[in-house]
C-alpha positions in Angstrom: 13.4 -2.2 1.0 10.4 -3.2 -0.7 10.0 -6.1 -3.1 9.1 -6.8 -6.5 7.4 -9.7 -8.2 10.0 -10.9 -10.7 12.9 -12.0 -8.5 13.7 -14.5 -5.8 13.5 -13.0 -2.1 10.9 -10.2 -1.4 9.0 -10.9 -4.4 8.2 -14.3 -3.3 6.8 -13.0 -0.2 4.3 -10.6 -2.5 3.3 -13.8 -4.4 2.9 -15.9 -1.2 1.0 -13.0 0.5 -1.4 -13.0 -2.8 -0.4 -9.4 -3.7 1.0 -10.5 -6.8 -2.0 -12.0 -8.3 -5.0 -10.3 -6.3 -3.7 -6.9 -7.2 -0.4 -6.7 -9.4 1.0 -8.8 -12.0 4.6 -9.9 -11.9 7.1 -7.1 -12.0 10.8 -6.4 -11.3 11.3 -4.2 -8.4 13.9 -1.5 -9.4 13.5 1.5 -6.9 14.2 1.6 -3.1 11.0 2.1 -1.2 11.3 2.3 2.5 8.3 2.6 4.6 7.9 2.9 8.3 5.3 3.5 11.1 8.0 4.1 13.8 9.6 0.9 12.6 10.4 -0.3 9.0 8.0 -2.1 7.5 9.0 -5.6 5.8 6.5 -7.7 3.7 4.0 -9.4 5.6 4.7 -7.8 9.1 1.8 -7.4 11.5 0.7 -3.8 12.9 -1.9 -2.9 15.0 -4.5 -0.2 13.8 -3.3 2.1 16.8 0.2 2.1 15.0 -1.0 3.3 11.6 -3.3 6.0 12.6 -0.9 8.5 11.0 0.6 8.4 7.5 3.7 6.2 7.3 7.2 7.9 6.6 8.0 7.0 2.9 11.5 7.3 1.4 11.9 6.8 -2.5 15.0 5.9 -4.0 16.2 6.9 -7.4 18.8 9.7 -8.3 17.2 11.9 -10.9 14.9 14.6 -9.1 13.3 15.0 -12.8 11.8 11.7 -12.1 8.4 11.4 -10.4 6.6 8.6 -8.8 3.0 7.7 -7.8 2.2 6.0 -4.5 -1.2 4.0 -4.0 -1.9 2.3 -0.8 -4.9 -0.2 -1.1 -6.8 -2.7 1.0 -8.0 -5.8 -1.2 -9.5 -7.3 1.6 -12.3 -4.7 2.4 -14.5 -5.2 4.4 -13.9 -8.9 5.1 -11.0 -10.9 3.7 -13.4 -13.9 3.1 -15.9 -11.5 1.2 -14.0 -8.7 0.0 -16.9 -7.1 -1.6 -15.3 -3.4 -1.5 -11.8 -4.5 -2.9 -9.7 -2.7 -3.5 -10.1 0.2 -0.9 -7.8 2.9 -1.8 -6.3 4.5 1.4 -3.9 7.1 -0.2 -2.9 8.3 -3.5 -0.1 10.9 -4.1 1.5 11.6 -7.3 4.3 13.7 -8.9 6.7 12.8 -6.1 10.4 13.6 -6.8 13.0 10.8 -6.7 14.9 10.8 -3.4 12.2 12.5 -1.4 8.8 11.2 -0.1 4.8 11.7 -0.3 5.1 15.3 1.4 6.9 16.5 -1.8 4.2 15.4 -4.2 0.6 16.0 -4.8 -1.8 14.3 -2.4 -4.9 13.2 -4.6 -6.4 11.3 -1.7 -5.5 11.8 1.6 -4.4 9.3 4.0 -7.2 7.1 5.4 -5.9 5.1 8.5 -6.5 1.3 8.2 -9.7 0.2 10.5 -10.1 -3.6 9.8 -13.4 -4.7 11.1 -13.0 -8.4 10.5 -10.4 -10.6 9.8 -6.5 -9.9 8.8 -6.3 -7.4 6.0 -3.4 -6.7 3.7 -2.3 -3.1 3.1 -0.3 -2.6 0.2 1.9 0.3 -0.8 2.6 0.5 -4.5 5.0 2.7 -6.4 5.0 3.6 -9.9 7.4 5.6 -11.9 5.6 8.3 -14.0 6.6 9.2 -17.5 6.1 13.0 -17.0 4.3 15.1 -14.5 0.5 14.6 -14.9 -2.8 15.5 -13.8 -4.5 12.7 -11.9 -8.3 12.9 -10.8 -9.2 11.5 -7.6 -11.3 8.6 -7.7 -15.3 9.3 -7.1 -15.1 6.8 -4.3 -12.6 4.9 -2.3 -14.2 1.5 -2.8 -13.9 -0.6 -6.0 -10.4 0.9 -6.8 -8.5 -1.3 -9.4 -4.8 -0.7 -9.3 -4.2 -2.5 -12.6 -6.9 -0.5 -14.3 -5.5 3.0 -12.8 -1.9 2.5 -13.9 -3.1 1.4 -17.5 -5.3 4.5 -17.5 -2.4 7.0 -16.4 0.1 5.1 -18.6 2.2 4.3 -15.4 3.3 0.8 -16.7 4.4 -1.8 -14.0 5.1 -1.2 -10.5 8.8 -0.1 -9.5 8.4 -1.3 -5.7 5.5 -2.3 -3.4 5.5 -3.5 0.1 2.7 -4.6 2.4 1.7 -5.3 5.9 -1.3 -7.1 7.7 -3.5 -5.6 10.2 -6.4 -6.7 12.1 -8.7 -5.2 14.6 -7.4 -4.8 18.2 -9.8 -6.4 20.5 -10.3 -4.2 23.8 -10.2 -7.5 26.0 -7.8 -10.5 25.5 -10.3 -13.0 26.6 -13.5 -13.1 28.9 -13.2 -12.7 32.7 -15.1 -14.9 34.9 -16.1 -13.0 38.0 -16.9 -15.5 40.9 -18.8 -14.5 44.0 
């Protein structure tokens, strides 16, 4: 299950991973959020770009099908964690997801763009907001310089109800140099 920012346990991992602070303010996780790319995602786990080419399977908890959620996936480390001049880069944006379902039942505002980190270790954060009602959300004009806090405020989403993140870095084609001797 994804963690929140206001309790011990998984929220501490979000704070240690600087998700709380860099992207989100502290919050209390209140809805189960299960994300998997062939294996369940836990906060701070490492995945290779080849494992995240396709959208993850996302299961949202809750019990009232009249409740809707917005899912946002961002990279706060683009293009380089030591100089994130494009932060936050939004990789996926889906709204109007009914409780107990997943993104395929919602309105995809921005299609999934697979992570392709060029330098360093990047954090990819999936954030879930509970909507007050179904609503129209406009696609951002571009993916770079997205701001999750501003987005949530503009659309009156309030604090997140769940979040989870994973780390990803470029895969090298060779594990090291080979020295050929004649």
